[in-house]
C-alpha positions in Angstrom: 10.9 20.6 15.9 12.1 18.2 13.7 10.6 15.6 14.7 7.5 17.1 13.3 8.0 18.2 10.2 9.1 14.6 9.7 5.6 13.8 10.7 4.3 16.1 8.8 6.0 15.4 5.7 5.3 11.6 6.1 1.4 11.8 6.0 1.7 14.0 3.0 3.0 11.2 1.1 0.1 8.3 1.8 -2.6 10.1 0.9 -4.1 13.3 -0.5 -4.1 14.7 3.2 -5.8 12.7 5.6 -5.9 13.8 9.8 -3.9 12.2 12.1 -6.8 10.4 13.6 -6.6 7.6 15.9 -7.8 4.5 16.1 -11.1 4.2 15.0 -12.4 7.5 13.6 -13.0 9.1 10.2 -10.7 11.1 7.7 -13.6 13.5 6.4 -12.3 16.6 6.9 -9.3 15.5 4.7 -7.7 18.3 2.4 -5.6 18.7 -0.6 -2.1 18.7 -0.2 0.6 19.7 -2.6 3.8 17.4 -2.7 7.1 19.2 -2.9 9.1 17.6 -0.4 11.6 14.5 -1.2 9.0 11.0 -0.6 11.5 8.7 1.8 10.5 5.9 3.4 13.0 3.9 6.1 16.5 3.7 5.0 15.7 -0.4 7.2 12.1 -1.2 5.4 13.0 -4.5 4.2 9.5 -7.1 2.5 9.6 -10.9 1.3 6.8 -12.6 -0.3 5.2 -12.7 -3.6 4.7 -10.7 -6.1 2.4 -10.6 -9.7 2.0 -9.0 -12.0 -0.5 -7.0 -14.4 -1.1 -5.6 -17.9 -3.3 -5.7 -21.2 -6.6 -5.2 -19.4 -5.9 -2.3 -17.1 -4.0 -0.8 -19.6 -5.2 2.9 -19.6 -7.1 2.4 -16.7 -6.3 5.7 -13.9 -3.9 4.2 -10.9 -4.2 5.0 -7.7 -1.7 8.5 -8.1 -4.2 9.8 -10.9 -1.8 8.8 -13.6 -2.7 6.1 -16.4 -1.1 3.0 -15.9 1.4 2.2 -18.3 2.0 -2.0 -18.1 6.0 -0.7 -20.2 6.1 1.8 -17.7 8.5 1.0 -14.0 5.7 1.0 -11.9 3.7 -1.0 -9.5 0.7 -1.3 -7.1 2.0 -2.0 -2.8 -0.8 -1.7 -0.6 1.0 1.1 2.3 4.3 2.3 0.6 3.7 5.9 0.2 2.8 6.7 -3.4 5.1 8.0 -5.9 8.5 6.4 -3.7 11.1 4.3 -5.6 11.9 0.6 -4.6 14.3 -1.9 -5.7 13.0 -5.3 -6.2 15.0 -8.7 -6.3 14.1 -11.5 -8.1 15.1 -14.1 -4.8 15.2 -17.1 -8.0 17.1 -15.1 -10.5 18.7 -12.5 -8.3 17.0 -10.3 -11.1 16.4 -6.5 -9.9 14.3 -3.6 -11.1 13.7 -0.2 -9.9 10.2 0.8 -9.7 7.8 3.4 -8.6 4.7 2.8 -6.6 1.9 4.4 -8.1 -0.5 2.1 -7.7 -2.2 0.9 -4.4 -2.4 -3.5 -4.7 -2.4 -6.6 -5.2 -6.3 -7.1 -3.2 -5.2 -11.1 -2.2 -3.5 -12.5 0.8 -0.4 -14.5 -0.4 0.8 -11.2 -2.4 3.0 -8.1 -1.8 3.4 -6.2 -4.8 2.1 -6.1 -8.2 4.7 -5.0 -11.4 3.8 -3.8 -14.1 4.6 -6.0 -17.5 7.9 -4.7 -18.7 9.2 -5.4 -14.8 8.2 -8.8 -14.7 9.9 -9.4 -17.8 12.9 -7.9 -16.8 12.6 -9.8 -13.6 12.0 -12.9 -15.1 8.9 -14.3 -14.4 6.4 -13.4 -17.1 5.6 -17.0 -17.3 4.7 -17.8 -14.6 3.6 -15.5 -13.2 4.4 -14.8 -9.5 7.8 -14.9 -7.9 9.4 -14.6 -4.5 10.9 -11.0 -4.4 12.4 -9.0 -1.8 11.2 -5.2 -1.9 14.2 -2.6 -0.6 14.1 1.0 -0.7 16.0 2.4 -3.9 19.3 3.6 -3.4 20.9 5.4 -6.2 24.8 5.2 -7.0 26.5 7.6 -4.3 27.5 11.2 -5.5 31.4 11.7 -6.1 30.8 14.3 -3.8 29.5 14.2 -0.4 26.0 15.5 0.3 24.3 16.7 2.8 21.5 14.0 3.8 18.2 15.9 4.7 16.4 14.9 8.3 13.0 13.8 6.5 15.6 10.8 4.9 16.7 9.5 8.0 15.7 6.1 9.3 12.6 5.7 11.1 11.0 2.9 13.2 7.2 3.3 11.8 5.2 4.9 9.1 2.5 6.6 9.5 -0.6 7.5 7.5 -4.2 6.1 7.7 -4.6 1.9 7.3 -7.4 -0.6 7.1 -7.4 -4.1 7.5 -9.5 -5.6 4.8 -11.4 -9.1 6.2 -13.4 -9.7 3.3 -14.7 -8.5 -0.5 -18.9 -9.7 -1.5 -20.9 -9.1 -4.4 -24.0 -8.9 -2.3 -24.4 -6.5 0.6 -26.2 -9.1 3.4 -23.2 -11.1 3.2 -21.0 -7.9 4.1 -23.6 -7.5 7.5 -23.1 -11.0 7.9 -19.2 -10.7 8.6 -19.5 -7.3 10.6 -21.8 -8.7 13.0 -19.2 -11.8 13.5 -16.3 -9.2 13.8 -18.7 -7.3 16.4 -19.1 -10.7 18.5 -14.9 -11.0 18.6 -14.7 -7.7 20.1 -13.8 -5.8 16.8 -16.4 -3.0 16.6 -14.5 -0.1 14.1 -15.7 -1.5 11.2 -17.1 0.3 7.6 -17.9 -0.9 4.8 -16.3 0.7 1.6 -18.7 -0.1 -1.9 -16.9 -0.1 -5.1 -18.5 -0.2 -8.2 -17.5 -1.1 -11.3 -18.4 -1.0 -14.9 -19.7 -4.9 -14.2 -20.7 -4.7 -10.9 -20.5 -3.5 -7.1 -18.3 -4.9 -4.6 -18.8 -3.9 -0.5 -15.9 -4.7 1.5 -15.1 -5.2 4.8 -12.5 -3.0 6.7 -11.7 -2.8 10.4 -9.9 1.1 10.9 -8.7 3.0 11.1 -4.9 2.8 12.8 -3.0 5.8 12.2 0.8 3.8 12.0 1.7 0.5 10.3 2.5 -0.9 13.3 -0.9 -0.9 14.8 -2.5 -2.1 11.9 -0.1 -5.1 11.9 -1.1 -5.7 15.4 -4.5 -6.1 14.9 -4.2 -7.8 12.2 -2.6 -10.5 14.0 -5.8 -10.9 17.2 -7.6 -11.5 14.1 -6.7 -15.0 14.3 -7.3 -18.3 12.0 -11.0 -17.3 12.5 -11.1 -14.8 9.9 -8.7 -16.1 6.9 -7.6 -14.1 3.9 -7.2 -10.8 5.6 -4.3 -8.3 4.7 -3.9 -4.5 6.0 -3.7 -1.6 3.0 -3.6 2.1 3.1 -6.3 4.1 2.6 -6.4 6.2 -0.7 -8.7 8.9 -1.2 -9.8 10.3 -4.2 -11.9 13.5 -5.4 
């Protein structure tokens, strides 16, 4: 019974509520969910890689969480961690640390794992360089003076559930996206989709593989792509009304 409750909780954390579809299916029947339970991630979660930051160009624009981006708040963008979760980010070159809330998706480049707000990057000391090697860990508050009961949902889990995709490419011309899908099909990857994103100045056609209902399955499929498809990365789906 506890396991079932945990699975429902984690599903609610990732999206506005995608269904637990099998790999290769869609989530068109998603329903809105109001989150009331604490947001948690596995206690043994660790991720090491390059961080970058974003500032004035994005100031005031809506994030994936629905709130406007504020470069003076301790926030960050991550591709699959639950929106609203707190994490501790350590700059491995100077050991400085910050606590940020994940409220957006990104960065959408293969060599970076997190995009920090301007003030968070300033605290970590890499405003001028633009990027730094960091360690991301679950946020751990100072322990209470009295022992507290740990909720069942906060216990360490070995997997993260949700709706995950592999982004294989992004193009301004749809014909280029179609050609990539054809290449992927010949390589045995038939669970593709094209996501059309319209900006103020252009439209972008993103080629993605999925869906995968666990992060582990998405990473396994990502590894199987091989060197023939460089620049790919795993991301969590974001449903917006």
